C-alpha positions, -999 to +999 in steps of 0.1 A: -504-538-835-491-503-827-513-501-796-501-535-783-465-525-788-471-492-771-487-509-741-457-532-739-434-502-739-455-488-711-449-520-691-411-516-697-414-479-685-433-491-654-404-515-646-379-487-652-398-464-629-399-492-603-362-495-605-357-457-602-381-456-572-365-484-553-328-478-561-320-444-575-343-422-554-333-441-523-300-422-526-315-389-538-344-381-514-355-350-495-358-356-458-361-393-465-390-387-489-389-400-524-410-387-554-439-409-566-432-413-603-460-438-606-485-410-600-469-389-627-468-418-651-504-428-645-516-392-648-497-391-681-515-422-693-549-408-684-542-374-700-529-388-733-549-421-736-582-412-720-602-424-690-605-460-699-569-467-706-558-444-677-580-462-652-573-497-664-535-493-668-535-475-634-552-504-618-529-530-635-498-511-625-511-505-590-518-542-585-483-551-598-468-525-574-489-540-546-476-574-555-440-562-555-439-541-523-474-537-508-486-549-474-520-553-488-533-557-523-554-528-535-539-497-519-517-487-548-542-501-573-568-477-559-544-447-559-531-452-594-565-461-608-578-428-595-548-409-609-554-424-643-591-417-642-585-381-631-560-377-659-586-389-684-612-365-670-588-336-671-579-345-707-608-325-721-607-297-696-571-285-696-544-280-722-516-306-721-494-283-741-490-259-712-462-269-688-476-250-659-510-267-662-494-301-663-473-292-632-504-280-613-523-312-623-494-333-610-493-315-577-530-317-572-533-354-582-502-362-560-519-346-530-552-363-537-538-397-542-516-395-511-546-384-490-566-414-504-537-438-498-531-425-462-568-427-454-570-463-467-538-472-447-554-458-415-587-477-421-573-510-434-538-513-418-543-493-386-515-469-395-507-440-371-527-409-378-500-382-373-513-352-394-481-331-393-458-358-405-483-367-432-485-331-444-447-329-445-446-360-466-473-349-490-459-314-495-424-326-501-435-354-524-457-330-544-429-305-548-405-333-557-429-346-584-434-310-597-396-306-600-393-338-619-422-328-642-404-296-650-373-315-659-390-342-679-417-321-695-402-320-730-400-358-730-435-361-716-449-338-743-432-355-772-440-390-760-476-379-752-483-365-787-469-397-803-490-419-780-521-398-787-516-403-824-516-440-820-546-443-796-569-416-807-590-422-837-591-395-863-623-374-862-641-376-894-674-360-903-682-386-929-694-419-920-695-448-943-724-473-940 
């Protein structure tokens, strides 16, 4: 029951992030570039819930995002699914309690997801391949995401530890048959 309620809360958070992306950050952008909070959120899901939940919720949120604003279904789903999967893989390798580690993961995943998204847009939609403009967008977006993670880290850490308690099964050395 707690898991279902938590996933419902994640859907509400997704809608809140969608509102922030489409309205609030339209006013507060850097050189016309907005942060991508969906990547940060999906990375959070992968880190604190694991690979399966990170990938599946990333795909679901990406498909919803594609339905809301996408030109083609699958671009955001691919990007967010990969972000959730990477978060789940990095879960065992890095400490989530270290702010700097989480910031570096956010920057790396933002850059990787934007490269994948841009490549898919070139292949599928025939987008213009202007490398300098793309690099400007990626660098500013990664820095913007890092700044927001610095600001939101206490909330991310507290929410993540509560979520982890709900979704992770306690490790027991005794098995009952």
